[in-house]
SERO-4910 file (N, C-alpha, C, O; in steps of 0.05 Angstrom, whole numbers):
BEGIN
 pado doro    nc1    nc2    nc3   cac1   cac2   cac3    cc1    cc2    cc3    oc1    oc2    oc3
  Met    A   -924   1819   1931   -906   1836   1916   -921   1853   1896   -941   1844   1886
  Pro    A   -912   1877   1891   -925   1893   1872   -924   1881   1844   -903   1870   1836
  Gly    A   -946   1883   1830   -947   1873   1802   -954   1843   1800   -960   1834   1778
  Glu    A   -954   1829   1823   -962   1801   1822   -992   1798   1823  -1005   1812   1839
  Ala    A  -1003   1781   1807  -1031   1776   1808  -1038   1759   1832  -1023   1740   1839
  Ala    A  -1060   1765   1845  -1069   1749   1867  -1078   1721   1857  -1089   1720   1835
  Pro    A  -1073   1700   1872  -1081   1674   1862  -1111   1673   1860  -1126   1684   1876
  Glu    A  -1120   1658   1839  -1149   1655   1835  -1161   1637   1857  -1148   1617   1865
  Glu    A  -1184   1643   1865  -1198   1626   1884  -1209   1602   1869  -1221   1604   1848
  Pro    A  -1206   1578   1881  -1218   1554   1868  -1248   1555   1870  -1260   1565   1889
  Leu    A  -1261   1545   1849  -1290   1543   1848  -1299   1514   1848  -1286   1497   1836
  Glu    A  -1320   1508   1863  -1331   1481   1863  -1345   1476   1837  -1361   1491   1827
  Leu    A  -1338   1453   1824  -1351   1446   1799  -1381   1444   1801  -1396   1453   1783
  Arg    A  -1391   1432   1823  -1420   1427   1826  -1435   1454   1822  -1456   1454   1809
  Ala    A  -1426   1475   1833  -1440   1500   1832  -1431   1518   1809  -1447   1535   1800
  His    A  -1407   1514   1798  -1396   1533   1779  -1387   1521   1753  -1373   1534   1737
  Trp    A  -1395   1496   1746  -1384   1483   1722  -1392   1499   1697  -1375   1502   1679
  Arg    A  -1416   1510   1696  -1424   1526   1673  -1407   1551   1670  -1398   1557   1648
  Arg    A  -1402   1565   1691  -1385   1589   1691  -1357   1582   1681  -1346   1596   1664
  Leu    A  -1346   1560   1691  -1319   1551   1682  -1319   1543   1653  -1301   1551   1638
  Val    A  -1338   1528   1644  -1339   1519   1616  -1345   1543   1598  -1331   1545   1577
  Asn    A  -1364   1560   1605  -1370   1583   1588  -1345   1601   1586  -1340   1612   1564
  Gly    A  -1330   1605   1607  -1306   1621   1607  -1285   1609   1588  -1273   1624   1573
  Trp    A  -1282   1583   1589  -1263   1569   1571  -1273   1571   1542  -1257   1578   1524
  Ala    A  -1298   1566   1538  -1309   1566   1510  -1307   1594   1498  -1300   1597   1475
  Ala    A  -1312   1615   1514  -1310   1642   1503  -1281   1649   1495  -1277   1664   1476
  Arg    A  -1262   1638   1509  -1233   1643   1502  -1225   1628   1476  -1205   1635   1464
  Gln    A  -1241   1609   1467  -1235   1595   1442  -1243   1612   1418  -1235   1605   1395
  Arg    A  -1257   1633   1423  -1266   1652   1401  -1281   1638   1379  -1277   1643   1356
  Arg    A  -1298   1619   1388  -1316   1605   1370  -1344   1605   1382  -1346   1607   1406
  Pro    A  -1364   1604   1365  -1391   1603   1377  -1394   1577   1393  -1383   1556   1387
  Tyr    A  -1410   1579   1414  -1416   1556   1430  -1446   1557   1437  -1458   1578   1438
  Glu    A  -1457   1533   1442  -1485   1530   1448  -1489   1524   1478  -1474   1508   1489
  Val    A  -1509   1537   1489  -1516   1532   1517  -1545   1525   1518  -1562   1539   1507
  Asp    A  -1552   1503   1532  -1580   1497   1537  -1584   1490   1566  -1566   1494   1582
  Ala    A  -1607   1480   1573  -1613   1475   1601  -1594   1454   1614  -1590   1455   1638
  Ser    A  -1583   1436   1598  -1567   1415   1610  -1538   1413   1600  -1523   1396   1610
  Ser    A  -1531   1429   1581  -1504   1426   1570  -1492   1451   1557  -1507   1471   1552
  Val    A  -1467   1450   1553  -1452   1471   1537  -1437   1456   1516  -1423   1437   1523
  Ala    A  -1438   1464   1491  -1425   1450   1469  -1410   1470   1451  -1419   1493   1447
  Leu    A  -1388   1461   1440  -1370   1477   1424  -1361   1460   1400  -1352   1437   1404
  Asp    A  -1363   1470   1376  -1354   1456   1352  -1327   1468   1343  -1324   1493   1342
  Leu    A  -1308   1451   1336  -1282   1459   1327  -1274   1443   1303  -1278   1419   1301
  Glu    A  -1263   1458   1283  -1254   1445   1259  -1228   1429   1264  -1211   1437   1279
  Leu    A  -1226   1406   1251  -1203   1389   1252  -1194   1381   1224  -1200   1359   1214
  Pro    A  -1181   1400   1210  -1174   1396   1182  -1157   1371   1176  -1160   1358   1156
  Glu    A  -1139   1365   1195  -1121   1342   1190  -1136   1316   1189  -1126   1296   1177
  Ala    A  -1160   1314   1200  -1176   1290   1199  -1201   1295   1182  -1219   1278   1181
  Glu    A  -1203   1318   1169  -1225   1325   1152  -1252   1323   1166  -1271   1310   1156
  Arg    A  -1254   1335   1189  -1279   1333   1205  -1282   1356   1225  -1263   1372   1229
  Thr    A  -1305   1357   1237  -1310   1376   1259  -1313   1360   1285  -1327   1340   1285
  Ile    A  -1301   1370   1306  -1304   1357   1332  -1323   1374   1349  -1322   1399   1348
  Arg    A  -1340   1361   1363  -1358   1374   1382  -1351   1365   1410  -1351   1341   1416
  Leu    A  -1345   1385   1427  -1341   1379   1455  -1366   1388   1470  -1374   1412   1468
  Ala    A  -1378   1370   1484  -1403   1377   1499  -1397   1371   1529  -1387   1350   1536
  Phe    A  -1405   1389   1546  -1402   1387   1574  -1429   1385   1587  -1447   1401   1580
  Arg    A  -1433   1365   1604  -1459   1362   1618  -1454   1347   1644  -1433   1334   1648
  Thr    A  -1473   1348   1662  -1470   1334   1687  -1488   1309   1687  -1507   1307   1671
  Thr    A  -1481   1291   1705  -1497   1266   1708  -1511   1266   1735  -1506   1283   1752
  Ser    A  -1529   1247   1738  -1544   1245   1763  -1526   1233   1785  -1533   1235   1809
  Asn    A  -1503   1222   1778  -1485   1212   1799  -1461   1231   1804  -1439   1222   1810
  Asp    A  -1466   1257   1800  -1447   1278   1808  -1421   1277   1793  -1399   1280   1805
  Met    A  -1423   1274   1767  -1399   1275   1750  -1403   1297   1728  -1425   1301   1719
  Leu    A  -1381   1310   1721  -1381   1327   1697  -1371   1309   1674  -1350   1298   1676
  Leu    A  -1387   1307   1653  -1379   1291   1629  -1369   1311   1608  -1381   1332   1604
  Val    A  -1347   1303   1596  -1337   1317   1572  -1339   1297   1550  -1324   1277   1549
  Leu    A  -1357   1302   1531  -1363   1284   1509  -1352   1295   1483  -1358   1318   1476
  Ala    A  -1335   1280   1470  -1324   1289   1444  -1334   1271   1422  -1331   1247   1423
  Thr    A  -1347   1283   1402  -1356   1269   1379  -1346   1283   1354  -1337   1305   1355
  Asp    A  -1348   1268   1331  -1341   1281   1306  -1367   1283   1290  -1388   1276   1300
  Asp    A  -1365   1292   1266  -1389   1297   1250  -1396   1274   1232  -1408   1277   1211
  Arg    A  -1388   1250   1240  -1393   1226   1223  -1408   1204   1239  -1404   1200   1262
  Tyr    A  -1425   1190   1224  -1438   1166   1234  -1425   1142   1222  -1414   1144   1200
  Leu    A  -1425   1120   1236  -1413   1096   1227  -1432   1080   1209  -1456   1079   1214
  Lys    A  -1421   1068   1188  -1437   1051   1171  -1437   1023   1183  -1419   1016   1199
  Glu    A  -1456   1007   1175  -1458    979   1186  -1432    964   1183  -1423    950   1201
  Asp    A  -1419    967   1160  -1394    952   1155  -1369    964   1170  -1347    953   1168
  Gln    A  -1373    986   1185  -1351    998   1200  -1353    991   1230  -1334    998   1245
  Leu    A  -1374    978   1239  -1378    973   1268  -1356    956   1280  -1345    963   1301
  Ala    A  -1348    934   1267  -1327    917   1278  -1301    932   1279  -1286    930   1298
  Leu    A  -1295    947   1258  -1271    963   1257  -1271    985   1279  -1250    989   1292
  Ala    A  -1294    997   1283  -1296   1018   1304  -1292   1005   1332  -1279   1017   1349
  Ala    A  -1303    981   1336  -1300    968   1362  -1270    961   1366  -1260    963   1388
  Ala    A  -1257    952   1345  -1228    946   1346  -1212    971   1352  -1193    970   1368
  Ala    A  -1220    993   1339  -1206   1018   1344  -1210   1027   1373  -1190   1036   1386
  Ala    A  -1234   1025   1384  -1239   1032   1411  -1223   1015   1430  -1211   1025   1449
  Asn    A  -1222    989   1425  -1207    971   1442  -1177    979   1441  -1164    981   1462
  Ala    A  -1166    983   1417  -1138    990   1415  -1132   1017   1429  -1112   1019   1443
  Trp    A  -1148   1037   1424  -1144   1063   1437  -1145   1061   1467  -1127   1071   1481
  Asn    A  -1165   1047   1477  -1169   1045   1506  -1146   1029   1520  -1139   1035   1543
  Ile    A  -1135   1010   1506  -1112    995   1517  -1087   1013   1516  -1072   1013   1536
  Glu    A  -1083   1027   1494  -1058   1042   1491  -1059   1069   1506  -1039   1076   1518
  Arg    A  -1081   1083   1505  -1081   1110   1516  -1102   1115   1538  -1097   1128   1557
  Leu    A  -1126   1104   1534  -1149   1106   1552  -1160   1134   1556  -1183   1136   1565
  Ser    A  -1146   1154   1550  -1155   1181   1555  -1157   1198   1530  -1136   1203   1517
  Pro    A  -1180   1206   1522  -1206   1199   1533  -1214   1171   1526  -1205   1160   1506
  Met    A  -1232   1159   1542  -1242   1133   1535  -1257   1134   1509  -1274   1153   1506
  Leu    A  -1252   1116   1491  -1266   1115   1465  -1288   1094   1465  -1283   1072   1474
  Ser    A  -1311   1102   1456  -1334   1084   1456  -1349   1086   1430  -1349   1107   1417
  Val    A  -1362   1064   1422  -1381   1064   1400  -1408   1067   1412  -1417   1051   1428
  Cys    A  -1422   1089   1405  -1448   1096   1418  -1472   1091   1400  -1470   1090   1376
  Asp    A  -1495   1088   1413  -1521   1084   1400  -1523   1059   1383  -1534   1060   1361
  Leu    A  -1512   1037   1393  -1514   1012   1379  -1542   1001   1378  -1550    986   1360
  Asp    A  -1558   1008   1399  -1585    997   1400  -1607   1017   1391  -1631   1011   1393
  Asp    A  -1599   1040   1381  -1618   1060   1372  -1625   1055   1343  -1607   1056   1326
  Thr    A  -1650   1050   1338  -1658   1045   1310  -1662   1070   1294  -1664   1069   1270
  Glu    A  -1664   1093   1307  -1669   1118   1293  -1644   1133   1286  -1644   1150   1268
  Gln    A  -1622   1127   1299  -1597   1141   1294  -1574   1121   1290  -1573   1100   1304
  Ser    A  -1557   1126   1271  -1534   1109   1266  -1514   1111   1289  -1512   1132   1302
  Pro    A  -1498   1090   1294  -1477   1091   1314  -1455   1111   1307  -1452   1118   1283
  Tyr    A  -1441   1120   1327  -1419   1139   1323  -1398   1135   1344  -1403   1122   1365
  Leu    A  -1374   1146   1340  -1353   1145   1359  -1355   1168   1379  -1363   1190   1371
  Met    A  -1348   1163   1404  -1348   1184   1424  -1325   1180   1443  -1320   1158   1453
  Gly    A  -1311   1202   1449  -1291   1202   1470  -1303   1213   1495  -1319   1232   1494
  Ile    A  -1297   1201   1517  -1310   1208   1543  -1290   1213   1564  -1272   1197   1569
  Arg    A  -1292   1236   1578  -1276   1243   1601  -1296   1249   1624  -1318   1259   1619
  Thr    A  -1288   1244   1648  -1305   1250   1671  -1289   1265   1692  -1264   1261   1695
  Leu    A  -1303   1281   1708  -1291   1295   1730  -1312   1297   1752  -1334   1306   1746
  Pro    A  -1306   1289   1777  -1325   1291   1798  -1334   1320   1803  -1317   1338   1803
  Leu    A  -1359   1325   1807  -1369   1352   1812  -1360   1362   1840  -1362   1386   1845
  Ala    A  -1350   1344   1856  -1340   1352   1883  -1312   1366   1880  -1303   1377   1900
  Cys    A  -1300   1365   1857  -1274   1378   1852  -1276   1409   1854  -1298   1420   1849
  Trp    A  -1254   1421   1862  -1252   1450   1862  -1229   1457   1844  -1208   1444   1844
  Ala    A  -1232   1478   1828  -1210   1487   1810  -1211   1517   1806  -1233   1528   1801
  Pro    A  -1188   1530   1806  -1188   1558   1797  -1194   1559   1767  -1190   1539   1753
  Gln    A  -1203   1581   1757  -1210   1583   1728  -1186   1577   1710  -1189   1563   1690
  Asn    A  -1162   1586   1717  -1139   1580   1700  -1132   1551   1699  -1124   1541   1678
  Ser    A  -1136   1536   1721  -1131   1507   1721  -1152   1493   1705  -1146   1474   1691
  Phe    A  -1177   1502   1707  -1198   1489   1692  -1193   1494   1662  -1197   1476   1646
  Arg    A  -1185   1518   1655  -1179   1524   1626  -1157   1506   1616  -1158   1496   1594
  Ala    A  -1137   1501   1633  -1115   1484   1624  -1125   1455   1620  -1116   1442   1601
  Met    A  -1142   1446   1638  -1154   1419   1634  -1170   1417   1609  -1168   1398   1594
  Ala    A  -1187   1438   1604  -1204   1438   1581  -1187   1439   1555  -1194   1426   1535
  Asp    A  -1166   1454   1556  -1147   1455   1532  -1136   1427   1528  -1133   1418   1505
  Gln    A  -1129   1413   1549  -1118   1386   1547  -1140   1367   1535  -1133   1351   1518
  Trp    A  -1165   1370   1544  -1186   1353   1534  -1190   1357   1504  -1195   1339   1489
  Leu    A  -1187   1382   1496  -1190   1389   1467  -1167   1376   1452  -1171   1364   1431
  Arg    A  -1142   1379   1462  -1119   1366   1448  -1123   1336   1446  -1118   1323   1426
  Glu    A  -1132   1324   1468  -1136   1295   1469  -1158   1287   1448  -1155   1266   1435
  Ser    A  -1179   1303   1446  -1200   1296   1427  -1190   1298   1399  -1196   1282   1382
  Arg    A  -1174   1319   1393  -1162   1321   1367  -1144   1297   1361  -1146   1286   1339
  Asp    A  -1128   1289   1380  -1111   1266   1377  -1127   1241   1372  -1121   1225   1354
  Leu    A  -1149   1238   1387  -1166   1214   1385  -1177   1211   1357  -1175   1190   1344
  Phe    A  -1190   1232   1347  -1203   1230   1321  -1183   1230   1298  -1189   1218   1277
  Thr    A  -1161   1243   1301  -1140   1241   1280  -1129   1213   1279  -1125   1202   1258
  Trp    A  -1125   1201   1302  -1116   1173   1304  -1136   1154   1291  -1128   1136   1276
  Cys    A  -1161   1157   1297  -1182   1140   1285  -1182   1143   1255  -1185   1123   1241
  His    A  -1179   1167   1245  -1179   1172   1216  -1154   1160   1203  -1156   1146   1183
  Arg    A  -1131   1165   1215  -1106   1155   1202  -1102   1125   1204  -1093   1113   1185
  Asn    A  -1110   1113   1226  -1104   1085   1230  -1127   1066   1222  -1122   1043   1215
  Phe    A  -1152   1076   1222  -1174   1059   1216  -1193   1070   1195  -1213   1057   1188
  Arg    A  -1186   1094   1184  -1203   1106   1164  -1232   1110   1173  -1251   1107   1158
  Leu    A  -1235   1116   1199  -1262   1121   1210  -1267   1151   1212  -1288   1159   1220
***
């Protein structure tokens, strides 16, 4: 029909994940970082008094990882509370999975991370990928707001 846009062709994540992520990040109208293995975007989260970082990268087992962190490290006396928060979140919502990371790293303090995965074998049109990425951003905001409000993390 005249005036109707042609449907977008789906793109394979394995070959086009950077293009899809960069297109989504550019639409956020915020600076984003690109390096050899990842694309990352920082977003302010005033309601939880922090900044969220969404980082996209691939794994050796053919997955796209979407990693959400905030700008805070956990103190020693917060580890049990953070583990309880992760357990509660993962039982109640699971998406994104919440984890306490870097527990065995002596050089860096532990921190909270939300994790989403998507197989690189997936195909998605750009508009569908943007909708998923928008959802991941909303979920990350919900996750860290929940951690702040319920556990003061």
